[in-house]
C-alpha positions in Angstrom: -48.8 48.5 -85.7 -47.7 49.9 -89.5 -46.8 47.6 -92.5 -44.7 48.5 -95.1 -46.1 46.3 -97.7 -44.5 46.8 -101.4 -46.5 45.8 -104.5 -44.9 45.2 -107.7 -45.9 43.8 -111.0 -42.8 41.6 -112.2 -44.0 41.0 -115.7 -43.0 44.6 -117.7 -45.9 42.8 -120.4 -48.4 42.9 -118.1 -47.6 45.6 -116.1 -47.8 48.2 -119.4 -51.0 46.4 -120.4 -52.7 47.9 -116.9 -50.9 50.5 -117.0 -52.5 51.3 -120.6 -56.1 50.1 -119.8 -56.6 50.6 -116.5 -60.2 53.3 -115.8 -60.3 55.7 -113.0 -63.4 57.2 -111.7 -61.3 60.4 -110.3 -62.7 63.0 -112.5 -59.8 65.2 -114.2 -57.2 62.7 -113.1 -54.1 62.2 -115.9 -53.4 59.2 -115.7 -49.6 58.9 -116.5 -48.0 57.6 -119.8 -45.9 54.4 -120.1 -42.6 56.4 -121.0 -43.4 58.7 -117.6 -43.7 54.9 -116.0 -40.7 53.8 -117.1 -38.7 57.0 -116.2 -40.3 57.5 -113.3 -37.3 57.4 -110.1 -38.4 55.2 -107.5 -36.6 55.8 -104.2 -36.9 52.9 -101.9 -36.9 53.8 -98.3 -33.9 53.0 -96.6 -35.2 49.9 -94.6 -36.6 47.1 -96.5 -39.9 46.9 -96.6 -42.1 43.9 -94.5 -43.7 42.5 -96.9 -43.1 42.3 -101.2 -45.7 41.1 -103.2 -45.8 40.1 -106.6 -49.2 41.3 -108.9 -47.9 39.7 -111.6 -47.7 36.0 -110.2 -50.5 36.0 -107.6 -54.4 36.2 -107.5 -55.5 39.0 -105.5 -57.3 36.5 -103.7 -53.7 34.7 -102.9 -52.0 38.1 -102.3 -54.9 38.7 -99.6 -54.0 35.7 -97.4 -50.1 36.2 -98.0 -50.9 39.9 -96.6 -53.2 38.3 -93.9 -50.6 35.3 -92.6 -48.0 37.9 -92.3 -50.0 40.0 -90.4 -51.4 36.8 -88.0 -47.7 35.8 -87.7 -46.5 39.4 -85.9 -49.3 38.5 -83.8 -48.0 37.7 -80.3 -48.7 34.1 -79.2 -50.8 33.7 -75.7 
């Protein structure tokens, strides 16, 4: 089973803070600048995602529970 999950950060200030302060353990990785992030063209798929999670309004643990609940709801009941 494939599940199309989109993660967003609806709080622009928080998104910028995260982008500008995130650390990477990938040697040689050049992180995009905030300007590059703002000008990046997002091209959504032709079909809506199965689930959209907003990282600005929920703690990662809550997001994981939402995802688990969604997956559980897809399982057929015996």
